[in-house]
C-alpha positions as CSV (number, residue, x, y, z in Angstrom):
1,M,165.8,160.7,46.0
2,N,162.0,161.0,46.5
3,I,159.3,160.2,49.1
4,L,159.2,156.6,47.8
5,T,162.9,155.8,47.8
6,L,163.7,157.5,51.1
7,P,161.6,155.1,53.2
8,A,163.1,152.1,51.5
9,R,166.7,153.4,52.0
10,H,166.1,154.1,55.6
11,I,164.6,150.7,56.3
12,K,167.5,149.1,54.5
13,A,170.1,151.1,56.4
14,K,168.3,150.7,59.8
15,W,166.9,147.3,59.2
16,M,167.6,146.1,62.8
17,R,165.6,149.1,64.1
18,S,162.8,148.5,61.7
19,L,162.7,144.8,62.5
20,L,161.5,145.3,66.0
21,P,158.2,147.1,65.3
22,A,157.7,144.9,62.2
23,S,158.1,141.8,64.3
24,V,155.7,143.0,67.0
25,F,153.2,144.1,64.4
26,T,153.5,140.7,62.6
27,L,153.0,138.8,65.9
28,G,149.9,140.9,66.6
29,L,148.4,140.3,63.2
30,A,149.4,136.6,63.4
31,A,147.6,136.3,66.7
32,M,144.6,138.2,65.5
33,S,144.4,136.2,62.2
34,G,144.9,132.9,64.0
35,L,142.4,133.7,66.7
36,Y,139.8,134.7,64.2
37,E,140.3,131.5,62.2
38,V,140.2,129.4,65.3
39,S,137.1,131.1,66.7
40,T,135.2,130.8,63.4
41,L,136.0,127.1,63.0
42,V,135.4,126.4,66.7
43,A,132.1,128.3,66.8
44,D,130.8,126.4,63.7
45,N,132.0,123.1,65.0
46,F,130.8,123.9,68.5
47,E,127.2,124.6,67.3
48,K,127.2,121.3,65.3
49,K,128.2,119.5,68.5
50,L,125.5,121.2,70.4
51,I,122.9,119.6,68.0
52,S,123.6,116.3,69.8
53,Y,122.0,117.8,72.9
54,G,118.5,118.0,71.5
55,A,116.2,119.9,69.1
56,N,115.5,123.6,69.1
57,I,112.4,123.5,66.8
58,L,109.3,121.4,67.3
59,I,106.8,120.7,64.6
60,T,103.3,119.4,65.7
61,P,99.9,119.0,64.1
62,R,97.6,121.8,64.6
63,R,95.3,121.1,67.6
64,E,91.9,122.4,68.5
65,T,90.8,122.7,72.1
66,L,87.1,122.2,73.0
67,K,85.7,123.1,76.4
68,I,82.9,120.7,77.3
69,S,80.3,121.3,79.9
70,Y,76.6,120.2,80.2
71,G,74.0,120.6,82.9
72,G,76.3,122.5,85.1
73,Y,79.0,119.8,85.1
74,S,82.3,120.6,83.4
75,L,84.3,117.9,81.6
76,G,87.2,120.2,81.2
77,D,89.1,121.1,78.1
78,V,89.5,118.4,75.5
79,S,92.3,118.6,72.9
80,I,91.1,117.4,69.5
81,E,94.1,116.3,67.4
82,E,93.9,116.7,63.7
83,E,95.4,114.4,61.2
84,P,99.0,113.4,62.1
85,I,101.9,114.8,60.0
86,N,102.1,113.1,56.6
87,L,105.9,112.4,56.2
88,A,105.5,111.8,52.4
89,T,104.7,115.5,51.9
90,A,106.3,117.1,55.0
91,L,109.9,115.8,54.5
92,P,110.1,117.0,50.9
93,A,108.6,120.4,51.9
94,I,111.3,120.8,54.6
95,D,114.0,119.9,52.1
96,A,112.7,122.6,49.8
97,V,113.0,125.6,52.2
98,P,115.7,128.2,51.4
99,L,117.5,127.7,54.7
100,R,117.6,123.9,54.5
101,G,121.4,124.1,54.8
102,N,120.9,125.4,58.4
103,I,118.8,122.4,59.3
104,A,121.0,119.6,60.6
105,V,118.5,117.0,61.9
106,V,114.9,116.2,61.2
107,A,113.7,113.5,63.6
108,P,110.1,112.4,63.2
109,K,108.3,110.6,66.1
110,M,105.3,108.4,66.3
111,L,103.7,107.8,69.7
112,A,101.8,104.7,70.6
113,V,100.6,102.9,73.8
114,T,100.6,99.2,74.4
115,R,100.9,96.6,77.2
116,I,104.0,94.5,77.9
117,G,103.7,91.8,80.5
118,G,100.3,93.2,81.6
119,R,101.8,96.7,82.2
120,A,101.1,99.8,80.2
121,A,104.0,101.0,78.1
122,A,104.6,104.2,76.1
123,L,106.2,103.6,72.8
124,V,108.1,106.2,70.7
125,G,108.8,105.3,67.1
126,V,112.0,107.0,65.8
127,D,114.3,107.0,62.8
128,W,117.4,105.6,64.4
129,D,119.9,107.5,62.1
130,Q,118.3,110.9,62.9
131,E,117.6,110.1,66.5
132,L,121.1,109.0,67.4
133,H,122.5,112.1,65.8
134,L,120.1,114.3,67.7
135,K,120.6,112.5,71.1
136,G,124.3,112.6,71.4
137,Y,123.9,112.7,75.2
138,W,122.9,109.0,74.9
139,E,126.6,108.3,75.4
140,T,126.3,104.9,77.1
141,A,123.7,102.1,77.5
142,E,123.6,98.7,79.1
143,G,123.8,96.5,76.1
144,D,124.0,98.0,72.6
145,F,122.3,100.7,70.6
146,P,119.9,99.5,67.9
147,Q,121.8,98.5,64.7
148,G,118.9,97.3,62.6
149,G,118.5,93.8,61.1
150,D,115.8,91.3,60.5
151,T,114.3,91.6,63.9
152,P,113.3,95.2,64.9
153,E,115.3,96.5,67.9
154,A,114.2,98.7,70.8
155,L,116.0,100.9,73.2
156,A,114.4,101.2,76.7
157,G,114.6,104.2,79.0
158,A,115.9,103.4,82.5
159,A,112.6,103.9,84.3
160,A,110.6,102.0,81.6
161,A,113.0,99.1,81.7
162,K,112.7,98.9,85.5
163,K,108.9,99.1,85.4
164,L,108.6,96.5,82.5
165,R,111.4,94.3,83.8
166,L,113.3,94.5,80.6
167,R,116.9,93.4,80.1
168,P,119.3,93.7,77.1
169,G,118.8,91.0,74.5
170,Q,115.3,90.1,75.7
171,E,112.9,89.1,73.0
172,L,109.4,90.6,73.1
173,K,106.1,90.3,71.3
174,I,104.0,93.4,71.0
175,D,100.6,92.9,69.4
176,G,102.0,89.9,67.6
177,R,105.2,91.7,66.3
178,D,108.6,90.4,67.3
179,L,110.9,93.0,69.0
180,R,114.3,92.6,70.6
181,V,115.6,94.9,73.4
182,A,119.0,96.0,72.2
183,G,119.9,98.0,75.2
184,I,118.8,100.0,78.2
185,L,119.7,103.7,78.5
186,N,121.5,105.0,81.5
187,P,119.3,107.5,83.4
188,T,119.1,110.8,81.6
189,G,116.8,112.7,84.0
190,N,114.3,113.6,81.3
191,D,111.3,112.0,79.5
192,D,113.6,109.5,77.7
193,D,113.7,107.5,80.9
194,E,110.0,106.7,80.8
195,V,109.5,105.3,77.3
196,L,110.5,102.5,75.0
197,F,112.1,103.6,71.7
198,I,111.2,101.4,68.7
199,P,111.6,101.7,64.9
200,L,109.4,104.3,63.3
201,P,107.7,101.9,60.8
202,L,106.8,99.5,63.7
203,A,105.3,102.4,65.7
204,Q,103.3,103.6,62.7
205,E,102.0,100.0,62.2
206,L,101.0,99.6,65.9
207,A,99.2,103.0,65.8
208,G,97.5,102.2,62.6
209,K,99.0,105.3,60.9
210,P,101.5,104.3,58.3
211,G,103.6,107.1,56.9
212,R,102.6,109.5,59.6
213,A,104.3,111.1,62.6
214,S,102.9,112.5,65.8
215,F,105.4,115.3,65.8
216,M,108.9,116.1,64.5
217,E,112.0,117.5,66.3
218,V,114.3,119.7,64.3
219,A,117.8,120.7,65.2
220,A,118.8,123.9,63.3
221,L,122.1,125.8,63.1
222,C,121.4,129.4,64.1
223,S,124.8,131.0,63.6
224,G,124.1,132.1,60.0
225,C,120.6,133.5,60.6
226,P,118.1,134.0,63.3
227,I,116.1,131.0,64.5
228,E,112.9,132.9,63.7
229,D,113.8,132.9,60.0
230,I,114.1,129.2,59.9
231,T,110.9,128.8,61.9
232,A,109.0,131.1,59.6
233,Q,110.1,129.2,56.5
234,L,109.2,125.9,58.0
235,Q,105.8,127.2,58.9
236,S,105.3,128.5,55.4
237,A,106.3,125.1,54.0
238,L,104.0,123.2,56.5
239,P,100.8,125.2,56.7
240,G,98.9,122.3,58.3
241,S,101.3,122.1,61.2
242,E,102.4,124.2,64.0
243,V,106.1,125.1,64.1
244,R,107.5,126.5,67.4
245,A,111.1,127.5,68.2
246,L,112.3,126.4,71.6
247,A,113.6,129.9,72.3
248,Q,115.4,129.2,75.5
249,I,117.4,126.3,74.0
250,A,118.2,128.2,70.9
251,E,119.3,131.3,72.8
252,S,121.5,129.4,75.2
253,R,123.3,127.7,72.4
254,M,123.8,130.9,70.5
255,Y,125.1,132.5,73.7
256,S,127.8,129.9,73.9
257,V,128.8,130.4,70.3
258,R,128.8,134.2,70.5
259,F,130.8,134.1,73.7
260,A,133.6,132.2,72.0
261,Q,133.6,134.6,69.1
262,N,133.4,137.7,71.2
263,L,136.2,136.5,73.5
264,A,138.5,135.9,70.5
265,F,137.6,139.3,69.0
266,S,138.3,141.1,72.3
267,V,141.7,139.4,72.7
268,S,142.5,140.2,69.1
269,M,141.7,143.9,69.5
270,V,143.9,144.1,72.6
271,I,146.8,142.5,70.7
272,L,146.3,144.7,67.7
273,L,146.2,147.9,69.8
274,T,149.3,146.9,71.6
275,A,151.1,146.4,68.3
276,C,149.8,149.7,67.1
277,A,151.1,151.5,70.2
278,M,154.5,149.8,69.8
279,L,154.6,151.1,66.2
280,V,153.7,154.7,67.3
281,M,156.4,154.8,70.0
282,T,159.0,153.4,67.6
283,M,158.2,156.0,64.9
284,L,158.1,158.9,67.4
285,S,161.6,157.8,68.6
286,S,162.7,157.7,64.9
287,V,161.4,161.2,64.4
288,T,163.4,162.5,67.3
289,E,166.6,160.8,66.2
290,R,166.2,161.9,62.6
291,R,165.5,165.6,63.2
292,R,168.7,166.6,61.4
293,E,167.8,164.5,58.4
294,I,164.3,166.0,58.4
295,G,165.6,169.5,58.6
296,I,167.9,168.9,55.6
297,M,165.0,167.5,53.7
298,R,163.1,170.6,54.4
299,A,166.1,172.8,53.5
300,V,166.4,171.2,50.1
301,G,162.8,171.8,49.2
302,F,160.6,169.0,50.7
303,S,157.3,170.4,51.8
304,R,155.8,169.5,55.2
305,A,153.4,167.1,53.5
306,A,156.2,165.4,51.6
307,V,158.2,164.9,54.8
308,A,155.1,163.5,56.6
309,A,154.5,161.2,53.6
310,V,158.0,159.7,54.0
311,F,157.1,158.5,57.4
312,V,153.7,157.3,56.4
313,F,155.1,155.3,53.5
314,E,157.7,153.8,55.8
315,A,154.9,152.7,58.2
316,L,152.8,151.4,55.3
317,F,155.7,149.3,54.1
318,I,156.1,147.8,57.6
319,G,152.4,147.3,57.7
320,F,152.2,145.5,54.4
321,S,155.1,143.2,55.2
322,A,153.6,142.5,58.7
323,G,150.2,141.8,57.1
324,V,151.5,139.2,54.6
325,C,153.7,137.5,57.2
326,G,151.1,137.7,59.9
327,Y,148.5,136.1,57.8
328,A,150.8,133.2,56.9
329,A,152.1,132.9,60.5
330,G,148.6,133.0,62.0
331,R,147.3,130.1,59.8
332,L,150.2,127.7,60.3
333,P,149.5,126.8,64.0
334,T,145.7,126.8,63.6
335,V,145.3,123.1,62.8
336,Y,147.5,122.3,65.8
337,I,145.6,124.5,68.2
338,L,142.2,123.1,67.0
339,G,143.6,119.6,67.5
340,R,144.7,120.4,71.0
341,L,141.3,121.9,71.8
342,Q,139.6,118.9,70.3
343,A,137.1,121.4,68.9
344,A,137.1,120.7,65.2
345,D,137.5,117.5,63.2
346,N,138.9,116.9,59.8
347,I,140.0,120.5,59.4
348,S,142.2,121.5,56.4
349,L,143.2,125.0,55.8
350,S,143.9,126.5,52.4
351,F,145.0,129.9,51.1
352,D,142.1,132.3,51.1
353,P,142.8,135.4,49.0
354,A,139.9,137.3,50.5
355,S,141.1,136.6,54.1
356,C,144.7,137.5,53.2
357,A,143.6,140.7,51.5
358,A,141.5,141.6,54.6
359,V,144.4,141.1,57.0
360,V,146.8,143.1,54.7
361,L,144.2,145.9,54.4
362,L,143.7,146.0,58.1
363,A,147.5,146.1,58.6
364,L,147.9,149.0,56.2
365,L,145.0,150.9,57.8
366,T,146.4,150.4,61.3
367,A,150.0,151.3,60.2
368,G,148.7,154.4,58.5
369,L,146.8,155.5,61.6
370,A,149.8,154.7,63.8
371,A,152.0,156.8,61.6
372,A,149.7,159.8,61.5
373,F,150.9,161.6,64.7
374,P,154.7,160.8,64.2
375,A,154.4,162.0,60.6
376,W,152.7,165.2,61.7
377,R,155.5,165.8,64.2
378,A,158.1,165.2,61.5
379,G,156.4,167.7,59.2
380,R,156.6,170.4,61.9
381,V,160.5,170.3,62.0
382,E,161.9,173.6,60.7
383,P,164.9,173.7,58.2
384,A,166.8,175.9,60.7
385,E,167.2,173.0,63.1
386,A,169.4,171.2,60.5
387,L,171.6,174.3,60.0
388,V,172.0,174.7,63.8
389,S,173.1,171.1,64.2
390,L,175.7,171.2,61.4
């Protein structure tokens, strides 16, 4: 009989009594593990979904502003645009930045102006794959979204279509180039309503600037690092351009992600503290009921520290069992919960030794802290109490 076998014997003999705190502790750890897993996956997936609501970094050519006045007459400030962005060098430079994995979308744009039916029209050349990924809020349109093909296709904003009297399927000629209107966007309430989106190569051809872009919109994932780090690396990679983070957009997105994570963490802590309090109360009750046993242990030579260690080891055994079972139980319903929330797609969970070890370590630490006061109380029982009770 020693401080290692005594806890095992007591748990075996009083397994029904030990089952209650172990079950509560397991449920607490399962909830905490599951919430952490869900919040992590949801936060990651949530930020990826937020990309479809627009860019959070803007890359433009460096501009020089010149104030012109002569003879007391001011012509105002004139913006002198330098050479447009060369995509042949800019895109490889972006791909080479260390935080490229945090950049989800790079959408170059070329601006041009023309006349359609005698009316001025603003054209925006886009890469359709990148643009449709970036503009997820383009949920519906009258007609179809551009699919590509032999004839270049355009997508008209609501106001532009009304002004230019465009309709889905209409064939146009712009400076001798054939163009088909694939669809008309529903009103978005922003600048998209006022322009005609066309393929990027066609816009470059119309503007006389092949391989160039007027500016680029970038959607970056900010959960792994600050948006300022991504912006700094892009600026270093593109010294001839100006890289600006749209701070308000980036911050609002990160607030949404952090809110989900902080909420899950707060709920997890409440559950864990409740389980810890349950374990403390159960062990204090056990100390009271086992005062005779504790007194006999003291009478046969167990020191105060040894008696306290018996209760600590008992709690650690419960904590270890609860940690392993709680980790497994917390992961099993995660896929179901994510499916019900419709917050993560194509999720598959596998055993993660590091996560399991972290949960078990947390369970052991919590169990040890919960057992500290009951163990101290047990170590204070005097041997005479056992003799009086006999």
